[in-house]
KOLROLO-557763 format. One record per atom (N, C-alpha, C): residue in one letter; atom name; z, x, y. Coordinates in steps of 0.001 Angstrom, whole numbers. Layout:
<atoms>
ATOM | type | atom | up | east | north
ATOM | A | CA | Z | X | Y .
...
</atoms>
This chain:
<atoms>
ATOM | type | atom | up | east | north
ATOM | M | N | -33752 | 51852 | -792 .
ATOM | M | CA | -33678 | 53281 | -1028 .
ATOM | M | C | -33351 | 53639 | 594 .
ATOM | R | N | -34278 | 53110 | 1616 .
ATOM | R | CA | -33657 | 53123 | 2696 .
ATOM | R | C | -32410 | 52872 | 3390 .
ATOM | K | N | -32154 | 51337 | 3251 .
ATOM | K | CA | -30774 | 50982 | 3494 .
ATOM | K | C | -29392 | 51786 | 2903 .
ATOM | K | N | -29885 | 52373 | 1356 .
ATOM | K | CA | -28932 | 53039 | 1000 .
ATOM | K | C | -28436 | 54453 | 1800 .
ATOM | A | N | -29735 | 54726 | 2482 .
ATOM | A | CA | -29411 | 56155 | 3131 .
ATOM | A | C | -28689 | 55552 | 4510 .
ATOM | F | N | -29303 | 54891 | 4970 .
ATOM | F | CA | -28303 | 54134 | 6423 .
ATOM | F | C | -26899 | 53993 | 5927 .
ATOM | N | N | -26649 | 53550 | 4915 .
ATOM | N | CA | -25171 | 53543 | 4687 .
ATOM | N | C | -24341 | 54238 | 4224 .
ATOM | L | N | -25186 | 55409 | 3693 .
ATOM | L | CA | -24608 | 56721 | 3695 .
ATOM | L | C | -24185 | 57164 | 4701 .
ATOM | I | N | -25297 | 57578 | 5876 .
ATOM | I | CA | -25438 | 58290 | 7219 .
ATOM | I | C | -24086 | 57245 | 8016 .
ATOM | Y | N | -24010 | 55845 | 8211 .
ATOM | Y | CA | -23067 | 55576 | 8612 .
ATOM | Y | C | -21579 | 55246 | 8286 .
ATOM | L | N | -21536 | 55239 | 7086 .
ATOM | L | CA | -20114 | 55785 | 6284 .
ATOM | L | C | -19452 | 57332 | 6803 .
ATOM | S | N | -20635 | 58499 | 6544 .
ATOM | S | CA | -20240 | 59921 | 7136 .
ATOM | S | C | -20067 | 59843 | 8435 .
ATOM | I | N | -20547 | 59307 | 9266 .
ATOM | I | CA | -20134 | 59206 | 10720 .
ATOM | I | C | -19024 | 58478 | 11048 .
ATOM | V | N | -18735 | 57550 | 10210 .
ATOM | V | CA | -17367 | 56579 | 10629 .
ATOM | V | C | -16202 | 57561 | 9844 .
ATOM | L | N | -16205 | 58071 | 8694 .
ATOM | L | CA | -15069 | 58798 | 8591 .
ATOM | L | C | -15028 | 60320 | 9579 .
ATOM | L | N | -16152 | 60792 | 10024 .
ATOM | L | CA | -16055 | 61553 | 10651 .
ATOM | L | C | -15176 | 61613 | 12437 .
ATOM | F | N | -15470 | 60209 | 12888 .
ATOM | F | CA | -14892 | 60260 | 13607 .
ATOM | F | C | -13417 | 59758 | 13426 .
ATOM | F | N | -13252 | 58958 | 12030 .
ATOM | F | CA | -11548 | 58447 | 11933 .
ATOM | F | C | -11046 | 59589 | 11855 .
ATOM | S | N | -11266 | 61137 | 10704 .
ATOM | S | CA | -10551 | 61784 | 10556 .
ATOM | S | C | -10285 | 62889 | 11718 .
ATOM | G | N | -11300 | 62915 | 12793 .
ATOM | G | CA | -11364 | 63715 | 13837 .
ATOM | G | C | -10614 | 63246 | 14873 .
ATOM | C | N | -9947 | 61896 | 14721 .
ATOM | C | CA | -9407 | 61334 | 16406 .
ATOM | C | C | -8061 | 61669 | 16928 .
ATOM | G | N | -7208 | 62200 | 15770 .
ATOM | G | CA | -5886 | 62927 | 16014 .
ATOM | G | C | -4876 | 62237 | 16179 .
ATOM | F | N | -5215 | 60806 | 15587 .
ATOM | F | CA | -4441 | 59864 | 15668 .
ATOM | F | C | -2765 | 60458 | 15193 .
ATOM | K | N | -1789 | 60535 | 16085 .
ATOM | K | CA | -666 | 60666 | 15558 .
ATOM | K | C | 762 | 59765 | 16206 .
ATOM | P | N | 1414 | 59233 | 15821 .
ATOM | P | CA | 2574 | 58779 | 16075 .
ATOM | P | C | 3379 | 59046 | 17509 .
ATOM | I | N | 3640 | 58758 | 18421 .
ATOM | I | CA | 4146 | 59329 | 19470 .
ATOM | I | C | 5344 | 60170 | 19065 .
ATOM | L | N | 6439 | 59637 | 18641 .
ATOM | L | CA | 7437 | 59994 | 18341 .
ATOM | L | C | 7646 | 61349 | 16861 .
ATOM | V | N | 6886 | 60877 | 16668 .
ATOM | V | CA | 6570 | 61805 | 15147 .
ATOM | V | C | 6220 | 63160 | 15439 .
ATOM | G | N | 6256 | 64213 | 14643 .
ATOM | G | CA | 6091 | 65617 | 15232 .
ATOM | G | C | 5928 | 66239 | 16581 .
ATOM | S | N | 6951 | 65294 | 17464 .
ATOM | S | CA | 7181 | 65595 | 18992 .
ATOM | S | C | 8374 | 66943 | 18875 .
ATOM | D | N | 8096 | 67897 | 19683 .
ATOM | D | CA | 9243 | 68888 | 19573 .
ATOM | D | C | 10599 | 68163 | 20631 .
ATOM | Y | N | 11453 | 67903 | 20330 .
ATOM | Y | CA | 12471 | 67618 | 21115 .
ATOM | Y | C | 13646 | 68270 | 20587 .
ATOM | N | N | 14542 | 68791 | 21780 .
ATOM | N | CA | 15315 | 69594 | 21559 .
ATOM | N | C | 16628 | 68986 | 21625 .
ATOM | F | N | 16390 | 67541 | 21250 .
ATOM | F | CA | 17704 | 66879 | 21512 .
ATOM | F | C | 17979 | 65425 | 20304 .
ATOM | L | N | 19212 | 65222 | 20374 .
ATOM | L | CA | 19295 | 63970 | 19428 .
ATOM | L | C | 19867 | 62499 | 20278 .
ATOM | I | N | 19802 | 61807 | 19545 .
ATOM | I | CA | 20039 | 60433 | 20155 .
ATOM | I | C | 20552 | 59534 | 19376 .
ATOM | Q | N | 22058 | 59422 | 19620 .
ATOM | Q | CA | 23085 | 58474 | 18751 .
ATOM | Q | C | 23570 | 57856 | 19572 .
ATOM | I | N | 23151 | 56590 | 19132 .
ATOM | I | CA | 23919 | 55170 | 19245 .
ATOM | I | C | 25583 | 55177 | 18973 .
ATOM | D | N | 26079 | 54863 | 20214 .
ATOM | D | CA | 27480 | 54947 | 20134 .
ATOM | D | C | 27683 | 53538 | 20090 .
ATOM | S | N | 27128 | 52437 | 20442 .
ATOM | S | CA | 27682 | 51252 | 20571 .
ATOM | S | C | 26701 | 50210 | 21030 .
ATOM | M | N | 26626 | 49205 | 20390 .
ATOM | M | CA | 25398 | 48198 | 20330 .
ATOM | M | C | 26189 | 46970 | 20728 .
ATOM | T | N | 25750 | 46282 | 21761 .
ATOM | T | CA | 26163 | 44504 | 22006 .
ATOM | T | C | 24933 | 43825 | 22238 .
ATOM | G | N | 25104 | 42870 | 22086 .
ATOM | G | CA | 23687 | 41609 | 22417 .
ATOM | G | C | 22840 | 41439 | 21325 .
ATOM | D | N | 21327 | 41301 | 21436 .
ATOM | D | CA | 20704 | 40836 | 20592 .
ATOM | D | C | 20986 | 42133 | 19304 .
ATOM | S | N | 20937 | 41532 | 18158 .
ATOM | S | CA | 21114 | 42530 | 16886 .
ATOM | S | C | 19615 | 42990 | 16750 .
ATOM | Q | N | 18830 | 42065 | 16856 .
ATOM | Q | CA | 17434 | 42712 | 16256 .
ATOM | Q | C | 16614 | 43809 | 17361 .
ATOM | I | N | 16740 | 43500 | 18016 .
ATOM | I | CA | 16293 | 44562 | 19406 .
ATOM | I | C | 16636 | 45542 | 19427 .
ATOM | N | N | 18388 | 45842 | 19248 .
ATOM | N | CA | 19312 | 46834 | 19107 .
ATOM | N | C | 18619 | 47632 | 17454 .
ATOM | S | N | 18448 | 47011 | 16538 .
ATOM | S | CA | 18431 | 47717 | 15437 .
ATOM | S | C | 16691 | 48448 | 15433 .
ATOM | K | N | 15818 | 48014 | 15951 .
ATOM | K | CA | 14914 | 48230 | 16319 .
ATOM | K | C | 14688 | 49743 | 17222 .
ATOM | I | N | 15565 | 49510 | 18261 .
ATOM | I | CA | 15453 | 50489 | 19203 .
ATOM | I | C | 16189 | 51810 | 18251 .
ATOM | E | N | 17392 | 51319 | 17610 .
ATOM | E | CA | 17693 | 52334 | 16586 .
ATOM | E | C | 16906 | 53295 | 16040 .
ATOM | N | N | 16345 | 52473 | 15147 .
ATOM | N | CA | 15101 | 52721 | 14061 .
ATOM | N | C | 14173 | 53771 | 14717 .
ATOM | K | N | 13747 | 53110 | 15948 .
ATOM | K | CA | 13102 | 54306 | 16575 .
ATOM | K | C | 13415 | 55462 | 16839 .
ATOM | L | N | 14842 | 55597 | 17541 .
ATOM | L | CA | 15569 | 56402 | 17942 .
ATOM | L | C | 15544 | 57775 | 16833 .
ATOM | K | N | 15632 | 57112 | 15343 .
ATOM | K | CA | 16118 | 58045 | 14374 .
ATOM | K | C | 15244 | 59067 | 13871 .
ATOM | V | N | 13980 | 58835 | 14843 .
ATOM | V | CA | 13074 | 59940 | 14126 .
ATOM | V | C | 13303 | 61274 | 14852 .
ATOM | L | N | 13832 | 61421 | 16204 .
ATOM | L | CA | 14541 | 62302 | 17047 .
ATOM | L | C | 15700 | 63328 | 15742 .
ATOM | N | N | 15324 | 64585 | 15867 .
ATOM | N | CA | 16007 | 65153 | 15146 .
ATOM | N | C | 16234 | 66638 | 16009 .
ATOM | G | N | 16240 | 66678 | 17000 .
ATOM | G | CA | 16758 | 68006 | 17394 .
ATOM | G | C | 18141 | 68567 | 17414 .
ATOM | A | N | 18503 | 70052 | 17491 .
ATOM | A | CA | 19601 | 70130 | 17049 .
ATOM | A | C | 20454 | 70749 | 18090 .
ATOM | K | N | 19669 | 71287 | 19267 .
ATOM | K | CA | 20061 | 71895 | 20659 .
ATOM | K | C | 21256 | 71019 | 21460 .
ATOM | R | N | 20969 | 69869 | 21397 .
ATOM | R | CA | 21982 | 68704 | 22671 .
ATOM | R | C | 22033 | 67127 | 21547 .
ATOM | L | N | 23383 | 66527 | 21773 .
ATOM | L | CA | 23270 | 65526 | 21516 .
ATOM | L | C | 23926 | 64681 | 22525 .
ATOM | F | N | 22992 | 63777 | 22676 .
ATOM | F | CA | 23521 | 62703 | 23421 .
ATOM | F | C | 23777 | 61240 | 22862 .
ATOM | K | N | 24642 | 60353 | 23257 .
ATOM | K | CA | 25539 | 59484 | 23195 .
ATOM | K | C | 24826 | 58264 | 23554 .
ATOM | V | N | 24347 | 57145 | 23548 .
ATOM | V | CA | 24001 | 55953 | 23748 .
ATOM | V | C | 24397 | 54944 | 23829 .
ATOM | D | N | 24844 | 54015 | 24835 .
ATOM | D | CA | 25576 | 52483 | 24671 .
ATOM | D | C | 24956 | 52075 | 24942 .
ATOM | L | N | 24337 | 50436 | 24463 .
ATOM | L | CA | 22949 | 50079 | 24273 .
ATOM | L | C | 23922 | 48383 | 24402 .
ATOM | S | N | 23078 | 47713 | 25626 .
ATOM | S | CA | 23000 | 46338 | 25928 .
ATOM | S | C | 21897 | 45585 | 25720 .
ATOM | S | N | 21343 | 44607 | 25045 .
ATOM | S | CA | 20088 | 44251 | 24952 .
ATOM | S | C | 20260 | 42213 | 25142 .
ATOM | K | N | 19242 | 41628 | 25577 .
ATOM | K | CA | 19261 | 40470 | 25870 .
ATOM | K | C | 17771 | 40034 | 25633 .
ATOM | E | N | 17822 | 39306 | 24673 .
ATOM | E | CA | 15991 | 38576 | 24731 .
ATOM | E | C | 16252 | 37083 | 25424 .
ATOM | T | N | 15045 | 36774 | 26138 .
ATOM | T | CA | 15193 | 35728 | 26860 .
ATOM | T | C | 13628 | 35085 | 26424 .
ATOM | K | N | 13171 | 33880 | 26204 .
ATOM | K | CA | 12041 | 33374 | 26082 .
ATOM | K | C | 12216 | 31996 | 27573 .
ATOM | N | N | 10923 | 32300 | 28191 .
ATOM | N | CA | 11059 | 31676 | 29452 .
ATOM | N | C | 9358 | 30514 | 29302 .
ATOM | I | N | 9610 | 29837 | 29500 .
ATOM | I | CA | 8586 | 28386 | 29875 .
ATOM | I | C | 7755 | 28808 | 31231 .
ATOM | L | N | 6291 | 29390 | 31033 .
ATOM | L | CA | 5937 | 29518 | 32249 .
ATOM | L | C | 5188 | 28399 | 33183 .
ATOM | S | N | 4742 | 27629 | 32064 .
ATOM | S | CA | 3468 | 26527 | 32370 .
ATOM | S | C | 3532 | 25447 | 31538 .
ATOM | K | N | 3519 | 24271 | 31378 .
ATOM | K | CA | 3411 | 23412 | 30908 .
ATOM | K | C | 1541 | 22875 | 31051 .
ATOM | D | N | 1641 | 21963 | 29635 .
ATOM | D | CA | 224 | 21188 | 29704 .
ATOM | D | C | 466 | 19717 | 30613 .
ATOM | S | N | -596 | 18949 | 30549 .
ATOM | S | CA | -510 | 17500 | 30961 .
ATOM | S | C | 469 | 16650 | 30254 .
ATOM | K | N | 1050 | 17225 | 29308 .
ATOM | K | CA | 1552 | 16087 | 27896 .
ATOM | K | C | 2980 | 17194 | 28515 .
ATOM | G | N | 3252 | 17702 | 28899 .
ATOM | G | CA | 4706 | 18555 | 28766 .
ATOM | G | C | 5209 | 19614 | 28280 .
ATOM | D | N | 3523 | 20012 | 26957 .
ATOM | D | CA | 3892 | 20779 | 26211 .
ATOM | D | C | 3969 | 22796 | 26778 .
ATOM | P | N | 5119 | 23528 | 26264 .
ATOM | P | CA | 4713 | 24879 | 26494 .
ATOM | P | C | 3133 | 25165 | 26210 .
ATOM | K | N | 2806 | 25835 | 27629 .
ATOM | K | CA | 1166 | 26552 | 27526 .
ATOM | K | C | 1308 | 28078 | 27623 .
ATOM | I | N | 1955 | 28337 | 28735 .
ATOM | I | CA | 2548 | 29808 | 28984 .
ATOM | I | C | 3693 | 30233 | 28783 .
ATOM | L | N | 3921 | 31159 | 27502 .
ATOM | L | CA | 5442 | 31668 | 27739 .
ATOM | L | C | 5618 | 33053 | 28039 .
ATOM | E | N | 6928 | 33339 | 28050 .
ATOM | E | CA | 6887 | 34771 | 28308 .
ATOM | E | C | 8370 | 35050 | 27776 .
ATOM | L | N | 8165 | 36564 | 27270 .
ATOM | L | CA | 9241 | 37160 | 26207 .
ATOM | L | C | 10034 | 37878 | 27543 .
ATOM | V | N | 10771 | 37968 | 27723 .
ATOM | V | CA | 11710 | 38839 | 28472 .
ATOM | V | C | 12764 | 39782 | 27684 .
ATOM | I | N | 12788 | 41054 | 27929 .
ATOM | I | CA | 13739 | 42230 | 26932 .
ATOM | I | C | 14570 | 42853 | 28154 .
ATOM | D | N | 15744 | 42524 | 28320 .
ATOM | D | CA | 16525 | 43063 | 29360 .
ATOM | D | C | 17787 | 44537 | 28577 .
ATOM | L | N | 17820 | 45377 | 29302 .
ATOM | L | CA | 18533 | 46489 | 28183 .
ATOM | L | C | 19465 | 47433 | 29560 .
ATOM | N | N | 20092 | 47222 | 29161 .
ATOM | N | CA | 21279 | 48272 | 29883 .
ATOM | N | C | 21698 | 49491 | 29051 .
ATOM | Y | N | 21672 | 50818 | 29335 .
ATOM | Y | CA | 21937 | 51737 | 28569 .
ATOM | Y | C | 22524 | 52612 | 29278 .
ATOM | K | N | 23566 | 53505 | 28650 .
ATOM | K | CA | 24625 | 54368 | 29087 .
ATOM | K | C | 24240 | 55932 | 28539 .
ATOM | F | N | 24054 | 56879 | 28993 .
ATOM | F | CA | 23788 | 58284 | 28287 .
ATOM | F | C | 24622 | 58791 | 28770 .
ATOM | S | N | 25370 | 59710 | 27308 .
ATOM | S | CA | 26811 | 60301 | 27772 .
ATOM | S | C | 26373 | 61878 | 26986 .
ATOM | E | N | 26979 | 62620 | 27351 .
ATOM | E | CA | 27050 | 64091 | 26487 .
ATOM | E | C | 28466 | 64440 | 26693 .
ATOM | N | N | 29343 | 64694 | 26066 .
ATOM | N | CA | 30501 | 65253 | 25874 .
ATOM | N | C | 31690 | 64657 | 26770 .
ATOM | G | N | 31351 | 62917 | 26908 .
ATOM | G | CA | 32018 | 62134 | 27173 .
ATOM | G | C | 31706 | 61980 | 28669 .
ATOM | K | N | 30671 | 62606 | 29225 .
ATOM | K | CA | 30249 | 62544 | 30772 .
ATOM | K | C | 29217 | 61959 | 30814 .
ATOM | I | N | 29120 | 60392 | 31255 .
ATOM | I | CA | 28035 | 59462 | 31636 .
ATOM | I | C | 27053 | 60395 | 32347 .
ATOM | L | N | 25888 | 60845 | 31991 .
ATOM | L | CA | 24628 | 61210 | 33194 .
ATOM | L | C | 23364 | 60030 | 33106 .
ATOM | V | N | 23130 | 59156 | 32771 .
ATOM | V | CA | 22296 | 58037 | 33008 .
ATOM | V | C | 23208 | 56790 | 32569 .
ATOM | N | N | 22940 | 55423 | 33794 .
ATOM | N | CA | 23126 | 54319 | 33888 .
ATOM | N | C | 22254 | 53535 | 34326 .
ATOM | R | N | 21461 | 52671 | 33494 .
ATOM | R | CA | 20215 | 52206 | 33785 .
ATOM | R | C | 20223 | 50856 | 32899 .
ATOM | S | N | 19513 | 49819 | 34063 .
ATOM | S | CA | 19165 | 48719 | 33443 .
ATOM | S | C | 17684 | 48656 | 33647 .
ATOM | I | N | 16798 | 48375 | 32865 .
ATOM | I | CA | 15504 | 48105 | 32542 .
ATOM | I | C | 15326 | 46691 | 32111 .
ATOM | T | N | 13917 | 46154 | 32598 .
ATOM | T | CA | 13518 | 44970 | 31944 .
ATOM | T | C | 12307 | 45102 | 31518 .
ATOM | Q | N | 11590 | 44643 | 30652 .
ATOM | Q | CA | 10117 | 44778 | 30038 .
ATOM | Q | C | 10109 | 43034 | 29782 .
ATOM | R | N | 8914 | 42801 | 30119 .
ATOM | R | CA | 8317 | 41308 | 29947 .
ATOM | R | C | 6752 | 41408 | 29580 .
ATOM | S | N | 6472 | 40721 | 28782 .
ATOM | S | CA | 5061 | 39941 | 28465 .
ATOM | S | C | 4992 | 38519 | 28427 .
ATOM | S | N | 3996 | 37946 | 28764 .
ATOM | S | CA | 3383 | 36734 | 28874 .
ATOM | S | C | 2592 | 36438 | 27502 .
ATOM | Y | N | 2083 | 35462 | 27249 .
ATOM | Y | CA | 1602 | 34773 | 26250 .
ATOM | Y | C | 1057 | 33380 | 26200 .
ATOM | N | N | -275 | 33163 | 25415 .
ATOM | N | CA | -14 | 31709 | 25594 .
ATOM | N | C | 449 | 30871 | 24318 .
ATOM | N | N | 742 | 29799 | 24447 .
ATOM | N | CA | 1328 | 29269 | 23190 .
ATOM | N | C | 387 | 28750 | 21979 .
ATOM | I | N | 709 | 28790 | 20963 .
ATOM | I | CA | -426 | 28641 | 19263 .
ATOM | I | C | 347 | 27879 | 18941 .
ATOM | S | N | -42 | 26578 | 18534 .
ATOM | S | CA | 151 | 25648 | 17771 .
ATOM | S | C | 606 | 25865 | 16344 .
ATOM | D | N | 111 | 26687 | 15967 .
ATOM | D | CA | 660 | 27245 | 14623 .
ATOM | D | C | 1949 | 28047 | 14687 .
ATOM | K | N | 3134 | 27234 | 14316 .
ATOM | K | CA | 4214 | 28267 | 14996 .
ATOM | K | C | 4423 | 29577 | 13907 .
ATOM | F | N | 3647 | 29745 | 12661 .
ATOM | F | CA | 3933 | 30463 | 11987 .
ATOM | F | C | 3345 | 32102 | 12730 .
ATOM | E | N | 2081 | 32078 | 13097 .
ATOM | E | CA | 1211 | 32461 | 13902 .
ATOM | E | C | 1871 | 33235 | 15243 .
ATOM | L | N | 2314 | 32341 | 15784 .
ATOM | L | CA | 3524 | 32415 | 16994 .
ATOM | L | C | 4288 | 33247 | 16721 .
ATOM | S | N | 5023 | 33023 | 15388 .
ATOM | S | CA | 6184 | 33956 | 15529 .
ATOM | S | C | 5735 | 35329 | 15416 .
ATOM | K | N | 4429 | 35356 | 14447 .
ATOM | K | CA | 4019 | 36622 | 14078 .
ATOM | K | C | 3604 | 37685 | 15639 .
ATOM | S | N | 2924 | 36722 | 16465 .
ATOM | S | CA | 2488 | 37198 | 17497 .
ATOM | S | C | 3243 | 37471 | 18398 .
ATOM | E | N | 5031 | 36996 | 18502 .
ATOM | E | CA | 5842 | 37289 | 19040 .
ATOM | E | C | 6523 | 38719 | 18729 .
ATOM | D | N | 6907 | 38608 | 17356 .
ATOM | D | CA | 6996 | 39992 | 16577 .
ATOM | D | C | 6254 | 41148 | 17352 .
ATOM | I | N | 4776 | 40776 | 17436 .
ATOM | I | CA | 4187 | 42485 | 17616 .
ATOM | I | C | 4121 | 42509 | 18993 .
ATOM | L | N | 4699 | 41290 | 20200 .
ATOM | L | CA | 4892 | 41784 | 21353 .
ATOM | L | C | 6471 | 42332 | 21794 .
ATOM | K | N | 7217 | 41925 | 20910 .
ATOM | K | CA | 8532 | 42397 | 20626 .
ATOM | K | C | 8792 | 43876 | 20313 .
ATOM | D | N | 8080 | 44161 | 19291 .
ATOM | D | CA | 7863 | 45282 | 19021 .
ATOM | D | C | 7117 | 46645 | 20003 .
ATOM | N | N | 6477 | 45990 | 20717 .
ATOM | N | CA | 5450 | 46355 | 21672 .
ATOM | N | C | 6879 | 47099 | 23160 .
ATOM | L | N | 7326 | 45740 | 23157 .
ATOM | L | CA | 8277 | 45866 | 24618 .
ATOM | L | C | 9336 | 46749 | 23918 .
ATOM | V | N | 9640 | 46981 | 22899 .
ATOM | V | CA | 10864 | 47720 | 22345 .
ATOM | V | C | 10329 | 49279 | 22322 .
ATOM | E | N | 9183 | 49376 | 22093 .
ATOM | E | CA | 8370 | 50912 | 22243 .
ATOM | E | C | 8772 | 51188 | 23547 .
ATOM | N | N | 8283 | 50426 | 24943 .
ATOM | N | CA | 8224 | 50641 | 26353 .
ATOM | N | C | 9973 | 51351 | 26165 .
ATOM | L | N | 10632 | 50403 | 25822 .
ATOM | L | CA | 11878 | 50814 | 26516 .
ATOM | L | C | 12461 | 52092 | 25543 .
ATOM | V | N | 12260 | 52337 | 24156 .
ATOM | V | CA | 12468 | 53544 | 24016 .
ATOM | V | C | 12200 | 54633 | 24283 .
ATOM | S | N | 10571 | 54602 | 24925 .
ATOM | S | CA | 9983 | 55559 | 25737 .
ATOM | S | C | 10774 | 55883 | 27144 .
ATOM | D | N | 11256 | 54889 | 27441 .
ATOM | D | CA | 12326 | 55026 | 28655 .
ATOM | D | C | 13703 | 55613 | 28830 .
ATOM | I | N | 14027 | 55439 | 27164 .
ATOM | I | CA | 15333 | 56154 | 26927 .
ATOM | I | C | 15043 | 57512 | 26616 .
ATOM | I | N | 14072 | 57739 | 26410 .
ATOM | I | CA | 13731 | 59267 | 25704 .
ATOM | I | C | 13127 | 59761 | 27200 .
ATOM | N | N | 12245 | 59336 | 27781 .
ATOM | N | CA | 12011 | 60085 | 29413 .
ATOM | N | C | 13682 | 60405 | 29931 .
ATOM | S | N | 14337 | 59394 | 30037 .
ATOM | S | CA | 15791 | 60082 | 30189 .
ATOM | S | C | 16037 | 61398 | 30127 .
ATOM | A | N | 16312 | 61030 | 28730 .
ATOM | A | CA | 16899 | 62475 | 27874 .
ATOM | A | C | 16124 | 63533 | 28281 .
ATOM | T | N | 14651 | 63715 | 28745 .
ATOM | T | CA | 13977 | 65126 | 29243 .
ATOM | T | C | 14122 | 64563 | 30375 .
ATOM | N | N | 14380 | 64162 | 31493 .
ATOM | N | CA | 14836 | 64062 | 32874 .
ATOM | N | C | 15338 | 65600 | 33202 .
ATOM | P | N | 14483 | 66767 | 33703 .
ATOM | P | CA | 14965 | 68040 | 34498 .
ATOM | P | C | 16353 | 67781 | 34775 .
ATOM | F | N | 16913 | 66977 | 35552 .
ATOM | F | CA | 17891 | 67013 | 35743 .
ATOM | F | C | 19206 | 66964 | 34872 .
ATOM | I | N | 18480 | 66041 | 33696 .
ATOM | I | CA | 19490 | 66072 | 32811 .
ATOM | I | C | 19833 | 67029 | 31766 .
ATOM | R | N | 18541 | 68023 | 32081 .
ATOM | R | CA | 17812 | 68999 | 31064 .
ATOM | R | C | 18922 | 70260 | 31826 .
ATOM | S | N | 19346 | 70220 | 32712 .
ATOM | S | CA | 19699 | 71376 | 33386 .
ATOM | S | C | 21283 | 71585 | 33401 .
ATOM | Q | N | 21798 | 70355 | 32832 .
ATOM | Q | CA | 23389 | 70378 | 32892 .
ATOM | Q | C | 23548 | 70935 | 31743 .
</atoms>
């Protein structure tokens, strides 16, 4: 009886915290007054499609920005163990993008996101881990693209 009451109180507290935490995705529900349309994409198609999918949630109608993307993904070996097998790896994503509006280039930037991680002998787990890292790096790149569009210099033009 006492354990049942404790579990009920614990469950109530957990539900209260999770329902009141205010979690919502960053891009969803934000009030942006612009739309970013991908004009051209070159380089790593997987990275480009992830960026494109994340930018599709922007649906402002006041201004239309066109973006040209060029991305490149590189995996580097940072250190090896005594047998010569990779021990620490690095995932690097280079992105060049050009923001334009009405044919006029507003922003031309190159940014690099990188993350280091330990090698795992289970290649399936390593692949899943790399995908998660790649998603996080792409999220940072998309945030940079959106910040470029919300820059006061661009808004005033």
